[in-house]
N, C-alpha and C positions, 0 to 999 in steps of 0.2 A: 202391906201396905206400907208405904213412906211417912215416919215423921214429918211433919211439915209444918211449920206455922210462918208467917209473913215474917219476916226482917223492915229493919228502920231502914236498911239499904235498899232492899226491895221499894219501897213507898218513896224510894228518891227516885229510882232508879228505872222506869217503867220502859223506857227509848232503850234498853240495851243492846237491841239490834240494832239505832241509829249509832251508836259506840262503838260497835266490830265495824260497822260500816265507814265509820271517819278518821277509825286508825287506821284502816286498811285492811282489815280481816277476813271481807268476802269478796269472793274473786266472783265463784257462779251458786244459785242457787237452784231448785228444780221447779219453785214456785215464786208467783212475787207477792203471794200472801205468808212468807214466813214470818213476816217483820210482825203481821199481826197475830197470828199463831200465837208468839212468842209474850208478847203483849195480854194477850187476853187472861193469862193464868198460868200459874205453874206448871213448865212441862217434865218432860224427860229428855235427855239427849244423850248420846253416848256418841265415844269417837274410841276406834280400836288401833290396837297397835299389835306385832306380831313379835314374838320374843325370839327375835334371829341375833341379841346379843343381851349380855349380863346386864347393861346399865341404859337409861335412857342417856340420850344425849341433843346437843343444843338444837337440831333439826327436830327435836319433838317440841321444843320451848312451845310452836304458835300453835298446833293444836290445845296444850296445854293452859296457855293465855285465853282461848280463845273459851274454852269451857270455865274457865277460873273466872274470865264478867260473867257468864251466866250463872255460876255458880253462886257468886255473891249477888247478885238479883234476883235472889229467891230459885231460879230450875234445879232440877235434881239432876245430879251426873252419873252416867255408866263409863269409867274407863272398862273398856275390853280390852283383855289381853286375849292373844287367839293361839291358844294353846292346842288346839285342833288344826286350824290353817296355817299357824305356824310349821309345823310337820310338813307343811306342803311346799308352801310358799309364793308369794304372789309376784306374777308377772310384770305387772304395773313399774314402769319406766326402766324395764331391763330387755339387754339382747342376749343374754343367757338365762339357763335355768339356773335357779337357784341349788345349790349343795344341800340337798337334806341334814338335817339338823339331830344328831343322837337326841334318844329317848332322854338321857342323862342329862345333859348339857340343855335340852330343854326345859327341863324342869328346873334345874335348878335357875335358869332366866327366869320362869314364872315367878320364883320365888324372890330372886333380889327385886323384878319390876314393879310385883305387887307392892314390898315393904317401900320403894323406892316414890311411886305415886301416890302413896298413903302419906309418905313425909313430906312431899309436894305440895298438897293440901296442908299439911300440919302449920308449916312455914309460910305457907302464901296465906293461909287466914290472918296469922301474927304481922306479918307485912301489910296486908290491907288495911289492918286496923287506924295505921297511922293517917290515911284518907280518909276515910268512911267509917263510923261505927261497923260492928260486924257482930251478929247476934240472931244466931241459928239453933236450928236443932242437929243435937249428931244423928249421920244416917246420910246425910241428904247426896255423901258421895258412895257409891256403889262400887268396888272393883270386881269384876265377874269375868271369868273365863271360859270360854265358847266349847272347851274340852268336855263342861260339865253337859252340855245337850247336843252336840253332834259327835261326841262319842258314842254318845247311846243310839246315833241313828244308822240303821243297816242301808246298806245299799239299794237293794230294791225299795224301800221303804222311801228313799232318799229321791227314787226316779220317777215313782209315782204319783210323789205329791210334787216337791217344788220344780223336778225334773219333766212331767208332763205339763206345767202350766208356763213353762221357762220358753220362749223364741228362740233358736238358736241365729236367725239372722241378724239382731243387736247386739249379739254377744260377740260372732266374724267379724263384724263391724268396727269392733273398739281395738283403739291403737294397739295398748296392751297385746293384743291376740293377733291383728292383720298384722302390725309388724314384724310378728316370728313367723309366719307361715311359711315363707318360705324359707327360712333355716331350720325351723319345723319346731312345736311346740308338743311338748308332751299332755295326754289326755288329762291328767291331774292337774297341769298348772291354768288347763281351759276352764275345766270346772269352775275355781279358786270365787269367778266373780259369782256363782253360785251358790255359792258355800258362805262370801259375806252377806248374799241376798238375805240367805235363808237364817244370818244372824240379826238380821234386820228386822225379820217377820218375830223372830221370837220374842226380841226383845219389847217387840210391837203388841203380840196376844200378853205376854208373859208380864210384862214391868210397867205397860202404859207407855212404851217408849216412840217418839214422835218424830224425832230426831237425828240425822247420823252428819257428822260433821268429822272430814277427811279432808286432805292436800288434795291438790288440783289433780293429782295423778291419779285419786280414786273416783274421777267422776262416774266413769261405765259401773265402777262396781258399786257406786251408792245410787245410782239412778237405778240399777237393776234390780235393789233392794225396794224403791220406792214402788216400781210398777210389778214386784210379786205382792207386795203389799197390796195394791190398788186389784191386781187380779182376783187372790186367795177372798180380798172381802169386795169382791166387784155385786154381790149382793144388797149391801149395804149405800149409803149415803154416799151421794157421788163429790160430796166434796171434799177435796184434799186432805189424806188420811195423816201420810208421812210425807216430810221433807226431807232434803240433803241442801248442806252449805260445802262447800269447798273451799279450801284456804290458798294463798299462793304461797307457792315453796318457798322458803326461806333461802336467801340470796345472798350474796356480796354484788357490789357496784360492779363489779366484772364478770356477773353471772356465776361463780362460785356456791354450788349449792353445797347447804349444813348437811352433813351425814357421814357415818362411815365410810361407805361405799363411796365416796367421795374420796376418801382416803384423808379429810381433816378434821377425823371426829376430838371434839370437843364435849368431855363427859360430866353427865352430872352428878357422877358417882366419886366424891374426893379420893378412892385409892385409885383411879385411874387418870384423871385430871385433877391435880393440887388443888385447891383452895384458890394459891395464889396465882396460878397459869390460869386457871378461868375468869379470876379477874383481869389478869393484863389481859386476856382473850378480848374482850370488851372493851379494855382501856385504850386498844389498839385499832379501835374499828377507826373506817376511814371518815372523813369530813364528810361524804357523800353517801356515809350508808348511816349516820348516828341518828337523827331525826326517826327516819323509819323504823330504826331497834327501840328508841324509845317510844313509839307509839302503841309496836305490835309488842314489844315484850317485859312495858311495865307496868306497874297500875298510875303512874303520873298522871294527871291531870292534863289536858289537850291545852288550854291554856297557858300552865304553865312548861310545857313543852315548848309553845313558840316564845316565850319570854327567853327561856334559856336558849335558843337558838338564836335569839337578838341578840344574847351577850357572847354568843360563840359567834357571832359574825366580826362584835365590835371588837376582841380577843382571842382570835384564833390559836394564838401559841397557846393558852392556859388551857386548852381541849375539856372546859367547862361541859361541855356535853355528853364528852367520854367517861370524864370521871361519874359523873349524876346517873349516865347508865350502868358502868361498872359498879358501883354502889349499890343499884336497885336490885339488879339482877340476882349479884351476889348473895345481898338478905333475902332474896326471894328463895332462891336454891338452898341454899345454906346459912341462912340464918344472922342475924346478929353478933354473935360470935366469929362464924366465919369471916364476918367482913373485918372483923376486927384481926383478925390472924392475916387475912389478906392486906390489910394496909400493914401491919407489924413489916413483913415479910417484904412487901414494897419497899418500905423506908429504909431497910435492910441491906438490901441490895443497889439503890438510887439513891438515895436522901445523901446532902452534903453533909449532915449531921449525926451521929448515933448518938448523940449524949443524954436526951430524953427517955430510950429503950431500953427497958428494965430487963436484964439477962434472962428470967422464967418467962417472959413474953415472947422474947427472940424464939425460946427453945420452942417453946408449944407452937409460935407460928411454922417449925419449920419440920415438927415431930417426925411426919411420912414422909419426906422429902430428900429425896436422893443429896441434894447441896448440903443437907447437918451432916457430918461428920463427929463422933463422939471420940475425943483424943483424952487421957489424962494429963494434967498440969507437967508432971515430968515429961512426954514427949512431945512436948511445945515450946516449955521453956529452953532458952540459952539455944536454938537452934533457929536455923537462919530462914528467912522469910521465902526462900525458891524451896525448902525444902519441906513444912510446912504446908505450902500450899498442895503440895503435889498427896500428901494423905487424900484430896477430894477424887472421885471419879472423873468429875468433871474435868481436872485440870493435869495435860500431862507433864512428865517430870520436867523441870528447868524452864517450864511456860508461866511464866513470870511475867510476859508481855500480855498474854490472854487477861493474868488475872487483874493487872491496869485497865485493861480495856474496858472490862464488866463493871469495874469499881466505878469508871468514869463515866458510863454510858448511863 
């Protein structure tokens, strides 16, 4: 059983579904009764991710934030890592078959994602406290791995249960399959949607999970799960038992997607994307995107966002909205310490005066950054500047002009 007691935030936030709608999270739902379902009592909600990389990236922030809103409103969250489905590969949104991941790599990815998800909720709870008191019992977020049940499922059992009551017509009609039929799609990828449906059925039966959240490219997989649950429990009440909610894909105003496959991944792991680069990414967001991202990727109240945007329009050169966005997202992912590191690094590289910065904080800010090169006093004292700068791998020999442009940008 889940340990649960109402939170002060829950009492103030019964209309969490409306909050999600107003912020732009909701693209499609399988039933218009979802809002009422979420407001009637505490529910269990899951969102899945396959361990195709060692870290989460900015593209994962949308489902993470949607679940965070629901979690803070008193609902139980299951982040589901696809240890089984990840070994197959989801064909959704792809024109070619995914390369299978080696077992050792997959296991390492699962371990890292589990730690990262737990860290996200730990940091985000602290982050949420500045907007509303957070007071809930531990255990409301439970990270699961679908390999623990799908890994035990034999082919014959799968075919005689899930396969027996699944209609192949809708499966063939889904874009993720239909768009691949001409070029060819393997049976492995074709059955992915049934495995995801089986996940939802398992979580429904074993964890009383009634809502699945995913990106808009997951619509077919989500509806397959809702339909499977309806068929399995057809002898019971005809009232909606399971619900699906899809989120819009996180994109820029130019239509570029966030994600590793798009080649522009911004990782949530500071070893892959430094805290400074993470902060700078959000600081450089365009004026066309910043309001949308403030609504989707922060907990800043909507009325406050409206005020920020008014100030932004009055003084666009100050980029107040971008600064607020960068501060909020960096704090949520990397904590207050991470935000301080980002601020120090930004001041070192871009501020006009460095007099207020302490040396130890500068070193700490660039501790794992390739821009920091350690040299002894003997190696730099009395040396020409043009030689000193070449110690950095970022600067080619004699490239004083490059240093000047970096310092003045």
